[in-house]
KEBA-218877 format. One record per residue (C-alpha): residue number from 0; residue in three letters; x, y, z. Coordinates in steps of 0.02 Angstrom, whole numbers, plus 50000, padded with zeros to 5 digits. Example, Ala and Ser with C-alpha at 12.3 -4.5 7.8 and 13.67 -1.06 7.14 Angstrom:
BEGIN
<node pos="0" code="Ala" east="50615" north="49775" up="50390"/>
<node pos="1" code="Ser" east="50684" north="49947" up="50357"/>
END
This chain:
BEGIN
<node pos="0" code="Met" east="50003" north="50004" up="50015"/>
<node pos="1" code="Lys" east="50068" north="50172" up="49953"/>
<node pos="2" code="Lys" east="50064" north="50306" up="50041"/>
<node pos="3" code="Leu" east="50042" north="50516" up="50034"/>
<node pos="4" code="Tyr" east="50135" north="50598" up="50171"/>
<node pos="5" code="Ala" east="50093" north="50796" up="50168"/>
<node pos="6" code="Pro" east="50199" north="50873" up="50321"/>
<node pos="7" code="Trp" east="50205" north="51057" up="50241"/>
<node pos="8" code="Arg" east="50023" north="51062" up="50311"/>
<node pos="9" code="Thr" east="50088" north="51001" up="50501"/>
<node pos="10" code="Gln" east="50130" north="51206" up="50529"/>
<node pos="11" code="Tyr" east="49938" north="51235" up="50474"/>
<node pos="12" code="Ala" east="49855" north="51076" up="50559"/>
<node pos="13" code="Ser" east="49945" north="51116" up="50730"/>
<node pos="14" code="Ser" east="49882" north="51302" up="50722"/>
<node pos="15" code="Ile" east="49721" north="51263" up="50718"/>
<node pos="16" code="Asn" east="49604" north="51272" up="50877"/>
<node pos="17" code="Lys" east="49440" north="51265" up="50916"/>
<node pos="18" code="Leu" east="49332" north="51433" up="50859"/>
<node pos="19" code="Lys" east="49358" north="51556" up="50995"/>
<node pos="20" code="Lys" east="49200" north="51633" up="51038"/>
<node pos="21" code="Asn" east="49190" north="51820" up="51049"/>
<node pos="22" code="Ser" east="49103" north="51952" up="51174"/>
<node pos="23" code="Asp" east="48964" north="51952" up="51099"/>
<node pos="24" code="Ser" east="48944" north="51728" up="51096"/>
<node pos="25" code="Thr" east="48986" north="51740" up="50918"/>
<node pos="26" code="Tyr" east="49141" north="51623" up="50846"/>
<node pos="27" code="Thr" east="49273" north="51683" up="50751"/>
<node pos="28" code="Cys" east="49276" north="51565" up="50585"/>
<node pos="29" code="Pro" east="49415" north="51617" up="50474"/>
<node pos="30" code="Phe" east="49283" north="51573" up="50312"/>
<node pos="31" code="Cys" east="49141" north="51695" up="50394"/>
<node pos="32" code="Cys" east="49270" north="51830" up="50424"/>
<node pos="33" code="Ala" east="49319" north="51808" up="50219"/>
<node pos="34" code="Ala" east="49134" north="51793" up="50194"/>
<node pos="35" code="Asn" east="49101" north="51950" up="50306"/>
<node pos="36" code="Thr" east="48941" north="51859" up="50374"/>
<node pos="37" code="Pro" east="48852" north="51947" up="50510"/>
<node pos="38" code="Lys" east="48924" north="51803" up="50638"/>
<node pos="39" code="Thr" east="49117" north="51845" up="50622"/>
<node pos="40" code="Ile" east="49213" north="52008" up="50613"/>
<node pos="41" code="Ala" east="49257" north="52120" up="50488"/>
<node pos="42" code="Ala" east="49399" north="52047" up="50352"/>
<node pos="43" code="Asp" east="49459" north="52131" up="50208"/>
<node pos="44" code="Lys" east="49412" north="52020" up="50035"/>
<node pos="45" code="Asp" east="49580" north="52061" up="49973"/>
<node pos="46" code="Thr" east="49685" north="51995" up="50103"/>
<node pos="47" code="Asn" east="49602" north="51849" up="50129"/>
<node pos="48" code="Tyr" east="49600" north="51832" up="49929"/>
<node pos="49" code="Val" east="49415" north="51810" up="49882"/>
<node pos="50" code="Leu" east="49392" north="51779" up="49705"/>
<node pos="51" code="Lys" east="49191" north="51790" up="49690"/>
<node pos="52" code="Gln" east="49056" north="51801" up="49838"/>
<node pos="53" code="Thr" east="48877" north="51761" up="49769"/>
<node pos="54" code="Ala" east="48716" north="51784" up="49858"/>
<node pos="55" code="Asn" east="48746" north="51616" up="49957"/>
<node pos="56" code="Cys" east="48949" north="51560" up="49928"/>
<node pos="57" code="Thr" east="49123" north="51624" up="49937"/>
<node pos="58" code="Ile" east="49251" north="51578" up="49865"/>
<node pos="59" code="Leu" east="49453" north="51601" up="49893"/>
<node pos="60" code="Leu" east="49620" north="51559" up="49887"/>
<node pos="61" code="Asn" east="49681" north="51420" up="50027"/>
<node pos="62" code="Leu" east="49788" north="51499" up="50133"/>
<node pos="63" code="Tyr" east="49902" north="51317" up="50150"/>
<node pos="64" code="Pro" east="49869" north="51274" up="49975"/>
<node pos="65" code="Tyr" east="49904" north="51092" up="49938"/>
<node pos="66" code="Asn" east="49958" north="51131" up="49767"/>
<node pos="67" code="Thr" east="49963" north="51315" up="49664"/>
<node pos="68" code="Gly" east="49770" north="51365" up="49633"/>
<node pos="69" code="His" east="49712" north="51245" up="49754"/>
<node pos="70" code="Ile" east="49535" north="51372" up="49802"/>
<node pos="71" code="Leu" east="49396" north="51353" up="49925"/>
<node pos="72" code="Ile" east="49222" north="51347" up="49885"/>
<node pos="73" code="Val" east="49119" north="51394" up="50064"/>
<node pos="74" code="Pro" east="48930" north="51446" up="50090"/>
<node pos="75" code="Asn" east="48917" north="51595" up="50176"/>
<node pos="76" code="Asn" east="48813" north="51546" up="50329"/>
<node pos="77" code="His" east="48904" north="51437" up="50439"/>
<node pos="78" code="Cys" east="48871" north="51256" up="50448"/>
<node pos="79" code="Ser" east="48949" north="51106" up="50457"/>
<node pos="80" code="Asp" east="48860" north="50961" up="50365"/>
<node pos="81" code="Leu" east="48774" north="50947" up="50182"/>
<node pos="82" code="Gln" east="48594" north="50936" up="50291"/>
<node pos="83" code="Glu" east="48615" north="51103" up="50347"/>
<node pos="84" code="Leu" east="48601" north="51196" up="50170"/>
<node pos="85" code="Asp" east="48461" north="51246" up="50106"/>
<node pos="86" code="Ser" east="48417" north="51206" up="49921"/>
<node pos="87" code="Asp" east="48459" north="51374" up="49839"/>
<node pos="88" code="Thr" east="48635" north="51349" up="49947"/>
<node pos="89" code="His" east="48664" north="51172" up="49903"/>
<node pos="90" code="Asn" east="48623" north="51227" up="49692"/>
<node pos="91" code="Glu" east="48725" north="51375" up="49718"/>
<node pos="92" code="Leu" east="48908" north="51268" up="49782"/>
<node pos="93" code="Met" east="48888" north="51142" up="49645"/>
<node pos="94" code="Ala" east="48873" north="51271" up="49511"/>
<node pos="95" code="Leu" east="49025" north="51355" up="49563"/>
<node pos="96" code="Ile" east="49117" north="51207" up="49604"/>
<node pos="97" code="Ser" east="49098" north="51173" up="49391"/>
<node pos="98" code="Lys" east="49099" north="51312" up="49328"/>
<node pos="99" code="Ser" east="49253" north="51343" up="49438"/>
<node pos="100" code="Ser" east="49351" north="51173" up="49415"/>
<node pos="101" code="Ala" east="49321" north="51224" up="49205"/>
<node pos="102" code="Leu" east="49415" north="51397" up="49252"/>
<node pos="103" code="Leu" east="49540" north="51339" up="49319"/>
<node pos="104" code="Gly" east="49595" north="51217" up="49198"/>
<node pos="105" code="Thr" east="49596" north="51370" up="49076"/>
<node pos="106" code="Gln" east="49656" north="51490" up="49170"/>
<node pos="107" code="Leu" east="49805" north="51359" up="49237"/>
<node pos="108" code="Asn" east="49810" north="51232" up="49086"/>
<node pos="109" code="Cys" east="49840" north="51097" up="49224"/>
<node pos="110" code="Ala" east="49775" north="50917" up="49203"/>
<node pos="111" code="Gly" east="49662" north="50901" up="49300"/>
<node pos="112" code="Ile" east="49555" north="50950" up="49447"/>
<node pos="113" code="Asn" east="49552" north="50858" up="49636"/>
<node pos="114" code="Ile" east="49373" north="50899" up="49711"/>
<node pos="115" code="Gly" east="49343" north="50877" up="49887"/>
<node pos="116" code="Leu" east="49238" north="50877" up="50048"/>
<node pos="117" code="Asn" east="49309" north="50824" up="50253"/>
<node pos="118" code="Leu" east="49143" north="50823" up="50357"/>
<node pos="119" code="Gly" east="49181" north="50817" up="50512"/>
<node pos="120" code="Ala" east="49361" north="50808" up="50591"/>
<node pos="121" code="Ala" east="49396" north="50636" up="50592"/>
<node pos="122" code="Ser" east="49397" north="50657" up="50414"/>
<node pos="123" code="Gly" east="49525" north="50776" up="50402"/>
<node pos="124" code="Ala" east="49427" north="50934" up="50396"/>
<node pos="125" code="Gly" east="49562" north="51087" up="50441"/>
<node pos="126" code="Ile" east="49403" north="51169" up="50504"/>
<node pos="127" code="Pro" east="49278" north="51056" up="50545"/>
<node pos="128" code="Glu" east="49146" north="51195" up="50603"/>
<node pos="129" code="His" east="49099" north="51261" up="50427"/>
<node pos="130" code="Leu" east="49077" north="51184" up="50264"/>
<node pos="131" code="His" east="49193" north="51180" up="50138"/>
<node pos="132" code="Phe" east="49237" north="51100" up="49952"/>
<node pos="133" code="His" east="49426" north="51089" up="49883"/>
<node pos="134" code="Leu" east="49477" north="51120" up="49722"/>
<node pos="135" code="Val" east="49661" north="51066" up="49698"/>
<node pos="136" code="Pro" east="49728" north="51077" up="49505"/>
<node pos="137" code="Arg" east="49843" north="50942" up="49477"/>
<node pos="138" code="Trp" east="49959" north="50914" up="49319"/>
<node pos="139" code="Gln" east="50067" north="50766" up="49245"/>
<node pos="140" code="Gly" east="50206" north="50733" up="49388"/>
<node pos="141" code="Asp" east="50160" north="50887" up="49519"/>
<node pos="142" code="Thr" east="50225" north="50751" up="49643"/>
<node pos="143" code="Asn" east="50415" north="50744" up="49662"/>
<node pos="144" code="Phe" east="50533" north="50729" up="49822"/>
<node pos="145" code="Met" east="50538" north="50873" up="49901"/>
<node pos="146" code="Pro" east="50412" north="50865" up="50018"/>
<node pos="147" code="Ile" east="50463" north="50688" up="50071"/>
<node pos="148" code="Ile" east="50637" north="50726" up="50105"/>
<node pos="149" code="Ala" east="50663" north="50923" up="50110"/>
<node pos="150" code="Glu" east="50471" north="50924" up="50209"/>
<node pos="151" code="Thr" east="50439" north="51081" up="50072"/>
<node pos="152" code="Lys" east="50310" north="51092" up="49949"/>
<node pos="153" code="Val" east="50375" north="51174" up="49813"/>
<node pos="154" code="Leu" east="50221" north="51312" up="49724"/>
<node pos="155" code="Ser" east="50270" north="51398" up="49550"/>
<node pos="156" code="Phe" east="50158" north="51547" up="49610"/>
<node pos="157" code="Asp" east="50142" north="51662" up="49753"/>
<node pos="158" code="Leu" east="49981" north="51675" up="49814"/>
<node pos="159" code="Gly" east="49953" north="51850" up="49777"/>
<node pos="160" code="Asp" east="50001" north="51821" up="49591"/>
<node pos="161" code="Met" east="49892" north="51684" up="49595"/>
<node pos="162" code="Tyr" east="49757" north="51811" up="49645"/>
<node pos="163" code="Lys" east="49796" north="51907" up="49525"/>
<node pos="164" code="Lys" east="49801" north="51783" up="49388"/>
<node pos="165" code="Leu" east="49643" north="51717" up="49436"/>
<node pos="166" code="Lys" east="49540" north="51887" up="49512"/>
<node pos="167" code="Ser" east="49443" north="51957" up="49361"/>
<node pos="168" code="Ser" east="49423" north="51775" up="49282"/>
<node pos="169" code="Phe" east="49331" north="51726" up="49459"/>
<node pos="170" code="Asp" east="49230" north="51921" up="49441"/>
<node pos="171" code="Ser" east="49157" north="51869" up="49267"/>
<node pos="172" code="Leu" east="49091" north="51699" up="49349"/>
END
């Protein structure tokens, strides 16, 4: 059996704490902050690399990507399970996943895209309290010895540069 290790995620995984409760009994959630929903503090969209915000969902670059162009699609409402989504949000999520995967393929010329959802901490969700889909662009041969031997993941673009590259395309989505 082969095993895939992702040591570059150790810093992120070890830094995640349970969501912190604010003085007004709301929770500080990074996805809610990015979406500027009423449950959280306000946040600067460019700082959070928000590519697109719709009535029910937000698309943003992953701050701790598995690969260049790794994006997250999150419902704007704070929820942890698919059954908590209303039908409009569910339909919008699925449409955005489809449109975003096509856009990433065109803009990044990737050979494929991994699309995933981890429900609950036991499944590997870094922030299990807020449902989020991962879209990870993939290229032939994009894995190598660096993460294993040097504990370093090589990403070919800076997050800021990737944001600038994708932002206008997502604006027209």
